[in-house]
PDB file of N, CA, C and O in Angstrom, chain B, residues numbered from 101:
ATOM      1  N   MET B 101       0.314  -1.241  -0.327  1.00  0.00           N
ATOM      2  CA  MET B 101      -0.204  -0.104   0.294  1.00  0.00           C
ATOM      3  C   MET B 101       0.140   1.214   0.454  1.00  0.00           C
ATOM      4  O   MET B 101      -0.076   1.668   1.578  1.00  0.00           O
ATOM      5  N   GLN B 102       0.747   2.158  -0.587  1.00  0.00           N
ATOM      6  CA  GLN B 102       1.132   3.891  -0.923  1.00  0.00           C
ATOM      7  C   GLN B 102       0.372   4.103   0.038  1.00  0.00           C
ATOM      8  O   GLN B 102      -0.810   3.771   0.129  1.00  0.00           O
ATOM      9  N   ILE B 103       1.249   4.868   1.072  1.00  0.00           N
ATOM     10  CA  ILE B 103       0.646   6.265   1.682  1.00  0.00           C
ATOM     11  C   ILE B 103       1.596   7.645   1.164  1.00  0.00           C
ATOM     12  O   ILE B 103       2.756   7.785   0.775  1.00  0.00           O
ATOM     13  N   SER B 104       0.506   8.499   1.374  1.00  0.00           N
ATOM     14  CA  SER B 104       1.316   9.987   0.752  1.00  0.00           C
ATOM     15  C   SER B 104       1.995  10.596   1.370  1.00  0.00           C
ATOM     16  O   SER B 104       1.852  10.818   2.573  1.00  0.00           O
ATOM     17  N   HIS B 105       2.906  11.001   0.641  1.00  0.00           N
ATOM     18  CA  HIS B 105       4.275  11.894   1.270  1.00  0.00           C
ATOM     19  C   HIS B 105       3.705  13.037   2.415  1.00  0.00           C
ATOM     20  O   HIS B 105       2.497  13.074   2.185  1.00  0.00           O
ATOM     21  N   PRO B 106       3.964  13.893   3.427  1.00  0.00           N
ATOM     22  CA  PRO B 106       2.985  14.559   4.208  1.00  0.00           C
ATOM     23  C   PRO B 106       2.937  15.857   3.187  1.00  0.00           C
ATOM     24  O   PRO B 106       2.012  16.668   3.213  1.00  0.00           O
ATOM     25  N   ALA B 107       3.986  15.936   2.343  1.00  0.00           N
ATOM     26  CA  ALA B 107       4.423  17.818   1.560  1.00  0.00           C
ATOM     27  C   ALA B 107       3.414  17.402   0.262  1.00  0.00           C
ATOM     28  O   ALA B 107       2.869  18.172  -0.530  1.00  0.00           O
ATOM     29  N   GLY B 108       3.370  16.317   0.299  1.00  0.00           N
ATOM     30  CA  GLY B 108       2.715  15.680  -1.463  1.00  0.00           C
ATOM     31  C   GLY B 108       0.675  16.472  -1.416  1.00  0.00           C
ATOM     32  O   GLY B 108       0.136  17.137  -2.300  1.00  0.00           O
ATOM     33  N   ASN B 109       0.217  16.130  -0.382  1.00  0.00           N
ATOM     34  CA  ASN B 109      -1.439  16.920  -0.353  1.00  0.00           C
ATOM     35  C   ASN B 109      -1.584  17.288   1.356  1.00  0.00           C
ATOM     36  O   ASN B 109      -2.692  17.739   1.648  1.00  0.00           O
ATOM     37  N   GLY B 110      -0.867  17.186   2.199  1.00  0.00           N
ATOM     38  CA  GLY B 110      -0.950  17.982   3.258  1.00  0.00           C
ATOM     39  C   GLY B 110      -1.867  16.909   4.665  1.00  0.00           C
ATOM     40  O   GLY B 110      -2.404  17.074   5.760  1.00  0.00           O
ATOM     41  N   VAL B 111      -1.642  16.127   3.961  1.00  0.00           N
ATOM     42  CA  VAL B 111      -1.819  14.820   5.394  1.00  0.00           C
ATOM     43  C   VAL B 111      -0.878  14.230   5.647  1.00  0.00           C
ATOM     44  O   VAL B 111       0.005  14.349   4.799  1.00  0.00           O
ATOM     45  N   ALA B 112      -0.522  13.271   6.932  1.00  0.00           N
ATOM     46  CA  ALA B 112       0.530  12.491   7.544  1.00  0.00           C
ATOM     47  C   ALA B 112       0.127  10.882   6.848  1.00  0.00           C
ATOM     48  O   ALA B 112      -0.894  10.196   6.779  1.00  0.00           O
ATOM     49  N   GLY B 113       1.414  10.763   6.443  1.00  0.00           N
ATOM     50  CA  GLY B 113       1.212   9.470   6.203  1.00  0.00           C
ATOM     51  C   GLY B 113       0.267   8.685   6.771  1.00  0.00           C
ATOM     52  O   GLY B 113      -0.841   8.634   6.238  1.00  0.00           O
ATOM     53  N   TRP B 114       0.600   7.776   8.202  1.00  0.00           N
ATOM     54  CA  TRP B 114       0.415   7.883   9.246  1.00  0.00           C
ATOM     55  C   TRP B 114      -1.277   7.827   8.895  1.00  0.00           C
ATOM     56  O   TRP B 114      -1.851   6.918   8.295  1.00  0.00           O
ATOM     57  N   LYS B 115      -1.846   8.986   9.415  1.00  0.00           N
ATOM     58  CA  LYS B 115      -3.245  10.039   8.936  1.00  0.00           C
ATOM     59  C   LYS B 115      -4.030   9.401   7.906  1.00  0.00           C
ATOM     60  O   LYS B 115      -5.161   8.918   7.967  1.00  0.00           O
ATOM     61  N   HIS B 116      -3.065   9.508   6.773  1.00  0.00           N
ATOM     62  CA  HIS B 116      -4.063   8.795   5.428  1.00  0.00           C
ATOM     63  C   HIS B 116      -4.061   7.175   5.931  1.00  0.00           C
ATOM     64  O   HIS B 116      -5.196   6.790   6.212  1.00  0.00           O
ATOM     65  N   ALA B 117      -3.143   6.293   6.075  1.00  0.00           N
ATOM     66  CA  ALA B 117      -3.709   4.952   6.170  1.00  0.00           C
ATOM     67  C   ALA B 117      -4.444   4.822   6.754  1.00  0.00           C
ATOM     68  O   ALA B 117      -5.478   4.609   6.122  1.00  0.00           O
ATOM     69  N   VAL B 118      -4.672   4.820   8.732  1.00  0.00           N
ATOM     70  CA  VAL B 118      -6.101   5.258   9.174  1.00  0.00           C
ATOM     71  C   VAL B 118      -6.880   5.353   8.680  1.00  0.00           C
ATOM     72  O   VAL B 118      -7.719   4.461   8.549  1.00  0.00           O
ATOM     73  N   LEU B 119      -6.931   6.234   8.295  1.00  0.00           N
ATOM     74  CA  LEU B 119      -8.786   6.446   7.142  1.00  0.00           C
ATOM     75  C   LEU B 119      -8.747   5.820   6.747  1.00  0.00           C
ATOM     76  O   LEU B 119      -9.662   5.058   7.061  1.00  0.00           O
ATOM     77  N   HIS B 120      -7.797   5.248   5.631  1.00  0.00           N
ATOM     78  CA  HIS B 120      -8.194   4.227   4.418  1.00  0.00           C
ATOM     79  C   HIS B 120      -8.714   3.039   5.329  1.00  0.00           C
ATOM     80  O   HIS B 120      -9.887   2.677   5.432  1.00  0.00           O
ATOM     81  N   PHE B 121      -7.425   2.415   6.074  1.00  0.00           N
ATOM     82  CA  PHE B 121      -7.926   1.338   6.662  1.00  0.00           C
ATOM     83  C   PHE B 121      -9.710   0.861   8.036  1.00  0.00           C
ATOM     84  O   PHE B 121     -10.283  -0.152   8.437  1.00  0.00           O
ATOM     85  N   LEU B 122      -9.858   2.686   8.241  1.00  0.00           N
ATOM     86  CA  LEU B 122     -11.456   2.487   8.621  1.00  0.00           C
ATOM     87  C   LEU B 122     -12.538   2.332   7.595  1.00  0.00           C
ATOM     88  O   LEU B 122     -13.584   1.708   7.777  1.00  0.00           O
ATOM     89  N   ARG B 123     -12.064   3.185   6.105  1.00  0.00           N
ATOM     90  CA  ARG B 123     -12.769   3.174   5.263  1.00  0.00           C
ATOM     91  C   ARG B 123     -12.824   1.280   4.565  1.00  0.00           C
ATOM     92  O   ARG B 123     -13.899   0.700   4.717  1.00  0.00           O
ATOM     93  N   LEU B 124     -12.123   0.808   4.143  1.00  0.00           N
ATOM     94  CA  LEU B 124     -12.150  -0.637   4.312  1.00  0.00           C
ATOM     95  C   LEU B 124     -12.645  -1.150   5.248  1.00  0.00           C
ATOM     96  O   LEU B 124     -13.244  -2.223   5.187  1.00  0.00           O
ATOM     97  N   HIS B 125     -12.434  -0.270   6.594  1.00  0.00           N
ATOM     98  CA  HIS B 125     -13.213  -1.801   8.467  1.00  0.00           C
ATOM     99  C   HIS B 125     -14.353  -1.171   7.671  1.00  0.00           C
ATOM    100  O   HIS B 125     -14.266  -1.621   6.528  1.00  0.00           O
ATOM    101  N   MET B 126     -15.051  -0.601   7.736  1.00  0.00           N
ATOM    102  CA  MET B 126     -16.338   0.435   7.747  1.00  0.00           C
ATOM    103  C   MET B 126     -17.697  -0.144   6.592  1.00  0.00           C
ATOM    104  O   MET B 126     -18.919  -0.293   6.604  1.00  0.00           O
ATOM    105  N   ASP B 127     -16.113  -0.388   5.343  1.00  0.00           N
ATOM    106  CA  ASP B 127     -16.990  -1.320   3.851  1.00  0.00           C
ATOM    107  C   ASP B 127     -17.697   0.935   3.708  1.00  0.00           C
ATOM    108  O   ASP B 127     -18.855   1.350   3.654  1.00  0.00           O
ATOM    109  N   ALA B 128     -17.042   1.332   3.704  1.00  0.00           N
ATOM    110  CA  ALA B 128     -18.190   2.791   3.300  1.00  0.00           C
ATOM    111  C   ALA B 128     -17.390   3.508   2.390  1.00  0.00           C
ATOM    112  O   ALA B 128     -16.362   2.963   1.986  1.00  0.00           O
ATOM    113  N   THR B 129     -17.750   4.892   1.912  1.00  0.00           N
ATOM    114  CA  THR B 129     -16.552   5.563   0.890  1.00  0.00           C
ATOM    115  C   THR B 129     -16.661   6.186   1.882  1.00  0.00           C
ATOM    116  O   THR B 129     -17.274   6.196   2.949  1.00  0.00           O
ATOM    117  N   LEU B 130     -15.201   7.258   0.760  1.00  0.00           N
ATOM    118  CA  LEU B 130     -13.452   7.950   1.998  1.00  0.00           C
ATOM    119  C   LEU B 130     -14.866   9.258   2.405  1.00  0.00           C
ATOM    120  O   LEU B 130     -14.479  10.414   2.577  1.00  0.00           O
ATOM    121  N   GLN B 131     -15.519   9.134   2.456  1.00  0.00           N
ATOM    122  CA  GLN B 131     -17.026  10.809   2.644  1.00  0.00           C
ATOM    123  C   GLN B 131     -17.372  10.186   3.384  1.00  0.00           C
ATOM    124  O   GLN B 131     -17.529  10.813   4.432  1.00  0.00           O
ATOM    125  N   GLU B 132     -17.688   8.872   3.478  1.00  0.00           N
ATOM    126  CA  GLU B 132     -18.980   8.722   4.854  1.00  0.00           C
ATOM    127  C   GLU B 132     -17.780   8.479   6.332  1.00  0.00           C
ATOM    128  O   GLU B 132     -18.198   8.621   7.481  1.00  0.00           O
ATOM    129  N   VAL B 133     -16.605   8.182   6.098  1.00  0.00           N
ATOM    130  CA  VAL B 133     -15.711   8.291   7.157  1.00  0.00           C
ATOM    131  C   VAL B 133     -15.249   9.274   7.265  1.00  0.00           C
ATOM    132  O   VAL B 133     -14.825   9.217   8.420  1.00  0.00           O
ATOM    133  N   LEU B 134     -15.014  10.136   6.921  1.00  0.00           N
ATOM    134  CA  LEU B 134     -14.291  11.630   6.661  1.00  0.00           C
ATOM    135  C   LEU B 134     -15.262  12.035   7.654  1.00  0.00           C
ATOM    136  O   LEU B 134     -14.813  12.127   8.796  1.00  0.00           O
ATOM    137  N   ASP B 135     -16.572  12.315   7.475  1.00  0.00           N
ATOM    138  CA  ASP B 135     -18.193  12.530   7.960  1.00  0.00           C
ATOM    139  C   ASP B 135     -17.993  12.046   9.125  1.00  0.00           C
ATOM    140  O   ASP B 135     -17.923  12.997   9.904  1.00  0.00           O
ATOM    141  N   TRP B 136     -17.783  10.477   9.989  1.00  0.00           N
ATOM    142  CA  TRP B 136     -17.884  10.137  10.529  1.00  0.00           C
ATOM    143  C   TRP B 136     -16.699  10.149  11.990  1.00  0.00           C
ATOM    144  O   TRP B 136     -16.855  10.030  13.205  1.00  0.00           O
ATOM    145  N   ALA B 137     -15.589  10.342  11.145  1.00  0.00           N
ATOM    146  CA  ALA B 137     -14.512  10.551  11.970  1.00  0.00           C
ATOM    147  C   ALA B 137     -14.439  11.710  12.181  1.00  0.00           C
ATOM    148  O   ALA B 137     -13.421  11.693  12.873  1.00  0.00           O
ATOM    149  N   GLU B 138     -14.828  13.119  12.112  1.00  0.00           N
ATOM    150  CA  GLU B 138     -14.434  14.145  11.892  1.00  0.00           C
ATOM    151  C   GLU B 138     -15.999  14.503  13.110  1.00  0.00           C
ATOM    152  O   GLU B 138     -15.798  15.624  13.576  1.00  0.00           O
ATOM    153  N   GLU B 139     -17.067  14.038  13.564  1.00  0.00           N
ATOM    154  CA  GLU B 139     -17.540  13.826  14.972  1.00  0.00           C
ATOM    155  C   GLU B 139     -17.305  12.844  16.187  1.00  0.00           C
ATOM    156  O   GLU B 139     -17.955  12.892  17.231  1.00  0.00           O
ATOM    157  N   MET B 140     -16.073  11.754  15.855  1.00  0.00           N
ATOM    158  CA  MET B 140     -16.144  11.305  17.055  1.00  0.00           C
ATOM    159  C   MET B 140     -14.833  11.589  17.894  1.00  0.00           C
ATOM    160  O   MET B 140     -13.710  11.150  17.647  1.00  0.00           O
ATOM    161  N   GLU B 141     -15.221  12.437  18.966  1.00  0.00           N
ATOM    162  CA  GLU B 141     -14.158  13.094  19.377  1.00  0.00           C
ATOM    163  C   GLU B 141     -13.152  12.152  19.687  1.00  0.00           C
ATOM    164  O   GLU B 141     -12.496  12.860  20.451  1.00  0.00           O
ATOM    165  N   ARG B 142     -12.645  11.245  19.661  1.00  0.00           N
ATOM    166  CA  ARG B 142     -11.917  10.122  20.501  1.00  0.00           C
ATOM    167  C   ARG B 142     -10.997   9.811  18.866  1.00  0.00           C
ATOM    168  O   ARG B 142      -9.767   9.782  18.846  1.00  0.00           O
ATOM    169  N   VAL B 143     -11.622   9.659  17.941  1.00  0.00           N
ATOM    170  CA  VAL B 143     -10.909   9.640  16.387  1.00  0.00           C
ATOM    171  C   VAL B 143      -9.852  10.681  16.453  1.00  0.00           C
ATOM    172  O   VAL B 143      -8.628  10.556  16.515  1.00  0.00           O
ATOM    173  N   ARG B 144     -10.878  12.115  16.415  1.00  0.00           N
ATOM    174  CA  ARG B 144     -10.341  12.778  16.199  1.00  0.00           C
ATOM    175  C   ARG B 144      -8.914  13.627  17.183  1.00  0.00           C
ATOM    176  O   ARG B 144      -8.052  14.162  16.487  1.00  0.00           O
ATOM    177  N   ALA B 145      -8.749  13.700  18.725  1.00  0.00           N
ATOM    178  CA  ALA B 145      -7.427  13.085  19.214  1.00  0.00           C
ATOM    179  C   ALA B 145      -6.848  12.140  18.520  1.00  0.00           C
ATOM    180  O   ALA B 145      -5.686  12.405  18.211  1.00  0.00           O
ATOM    181  N   ALA B 146      -7.186  11.290  18.222  1.00  0.00           N
ATOM    182  CA  ALA B 146      -6.070  10.142  17.987  1.00  0.00           C
ATOM    183  C   ALA B 146      -5.073  10.468  16.484  1.00  0.00           C
ATOM    184  O   ALA B 146      -3.906  10.179  16.221  1.00  0.00           O
ATOM    185  N   LEU B 147      -5.978  11.083  15.816  1.00  0.00           N
ATOM    186  CA  LEU B 147      -5.448  11.352  14.127  1.00  0.00           C
ATOM    187  C   LEU B 147      -4.678  13.301  14.537  1.00  0.00           C
ATOM    188  O   LEU B 147      -4.048  13.903  13.668  1.00  0.00           O
ATOM    189  N   VAL B 148      -4.894  13.806  15.699  1.00  0.00           N
ATOM    190  CA  VAL B 148      -4.351  15.045  16.354  1.00  0.00           C
ATOM    191  C   VAL B 148      -5.319  15.321  15.038  1.00  0.00           C
ATOM    192  O   VAL B 148      -4.850  14.957  13.960  1.00  0.00           O
ATOM    193  N   LEU B 149      -6.540  15.891  15.037  1.00  0.00           N
ATOM    194  CA  LEU B 149      -7.081  17.150  13.989  1.00  0.00           C
ATOM    195  C   LEU B 149      -8.463  17.046  14.751  1.00  0.00           C
ATOM    196  O   LEU B 149      -9.070  16.210  15.420  1.00  0.00           O
ATOM    197  N   GLU B 150      -8.666  18.549  14.220  1.00  0.00           N
ATOM    198  CA  GLU B 150      -9.865  19.207  14.991  1.00  0.00           C
ATOM    199  C   GLU B 150     -11.258  19.694  13.955  1.00  0.00           C
ATOM    200  O   GLU B 150     -10.979  20.071  12.817  1.00  0.00           O
ATOM    201  N   ARG B 151     -12.475  19.676  14.311  1.00  0.00           N
ATOM    202  CA  ARG B 151     -13.615  19.866  12.988  1.00  0.00           C
ATOM    203  C   ARG B 151     -12.512  20.373  12.100  1.00  0.00           C
ATOM    204  O   ARG B 151     -11.375  20.803  12.295  1.00  0.00           O
ATOM    205  N   GLY B 152     -13.262  20.165  11.070  1.00  0.00           N
ATOM    206  CA  GLY B 152     -13.030  21.458  10.063  1.00  0.00           C
ATOM    207  C   GLY B 152     -11.735  21.127   9.425  1.00  0.00           C
ATOM    208  O   GLY B 152     -11.528  21.885   8.477  1.00  0.00           O
ATOM    209  N   GLU B 153     -10.684  20.164   9.631  1.00  0.00           N
ATOM    210  CA  GLU B 153      -9.005  20.175   9.682  1.00  0.00           C
ATOM    211  C   GLU B 153      -9.293  18.589   8.964  1.00  0.00           C
ATOM    212  O   GLU B 153      -8.182  18.067   8.874  1.00  0.00           O
ATOM    213  N   PHE B 154     -10.414  17.586   8.397  1.00  0.00           N
ATOM    214  CA  PHE B 154     -10.327  16.754   7.846  1.00  0.00           C
ATOM    215  C   PHE B 154      -9.896  17.333   6.507  1.00  0.00           C
ATOM    216  O   PHE B 154     -10.350  18.450   6.259  1.00  0.00           O
ATOM    217  N   PRO B 155      -9.066  16.748   5.556  1.00  0.00           N
ATOM    218  CA  PRO B 155      -8.782  16.616   4.453  1.00  0.00           C
ATOM    219  C   PRO B 155      -9.669  16.453   3.529  1.00  0.00           C
ATOM    220  O   PRO B 155     -10.115  15.523   4.200  1.00  0.00           O
ATOM    221  N   GLY B 156     -10.614  16.475   2.281  1.00  0.00           N
ATOM    222  CA  GLY B 156     -11.556  16.256   1.552  1.00  0.00           C
ATOM    223  C   GLY B 156     -11.115  14.781   0.995  1.00  0.00           C
ATOM    224  O   GLY B 156      -9.927  14.577   0.748  1.00  0.00           O
ATOM    225  N   PRO B 157     -12.310  13.534   0.762  1.00  0.00           N
ATOM    226  CA  PRO B 157     -12.088  12.112   0.053  1.00  0.00           C
ATOM    227  C   PRO B 157     -10.642  12.739  -1.157  1.00  0.00           C
ATOM    228  O   PRO B 157      -9.551  12.190  -1.006  1.00  0.00           O
ATOM    229  N   SER B 158     -10.755  13.699  -2.115  1.00  0.00           N
ATOM    230  CA  SER B 158     -10.311  14.131  -3.314  1.00  0.00           C
ATOM    231  C   SER B 158      -8.210  13.796  -2.520  1.00  0.00           C
ATOM    232  O   SER B 158      -7.318  13.226  -3.149  1.00  0.00           O
ATOM    233  N   ALA B 159      -8.122  14.219  -1.501  1.00  0.00           N
ATOM    234  CA  ALA B 159      -6.872  14.715  -0.833  1.00  0.00           C
ATOM    235  C   ALA B 159      -6.609  13.240  -0.655  1.00  0.00           C
ATOM    236  O   ALA B 159      -5.495  12.750  -0.839  1.00  0.00           O
ATOM    237  N   LEU B 160      -7.677  12.545  -0.288  1.00  0.00           N
ATOM    238  CA  LEU B 160      -7.060  10.776   0.177  1.00  0.00           C
ATOM    239  C   LEU B 160      -7.307   9.678  -0.665  1.00  0.00           C
ATOM    240  O   LEU B 160      -7.520   8.514  -0.324  1.00  0.00           O
ATOM    241  N   CYS B 161      -7.241  10.334  -2.225  1.00  0.00           N
ATOM    242  CA  CYS B 161      -6.965   9.438  -3.189  1.00  0.00           C
ATOM    243  C   CYS B 161      -5.894   9.529  -4.083  1.00  0.00           C
ATOM    244  O   CYS B 161      -5.080   8.786  -4.631  1.00  0.00           O
ATOM    245  N   LYS B 162      -6.153  10.557  -4.038  1.00  0.00           N
ATOM    246  CA  LYS B 162      -4.416  11.088  -4.645  1.00  0.00           C
ATOM    247  C   LYS B 162      -3.241  10.380  -4.604  1.00  0.00           C
ATOM    248  O   LYS B 162      -2.204  10.878  -5.043  1.00  0.00           O
TER     249      LYS B 162
END
């Protein structure tokens, strides 16, 4: 699995991998995972992201 370079789209590689893992685990679209993750306080804390800081799904697909 290729993980994006942090300078490439602003998403650190480990965060990118976690979001893709959640997508596979939940059998959901990236948009659904991002919407869900942004609302979950523990997920935001683990990813060190605040509401509104999550990348768009297109940033994760590139």
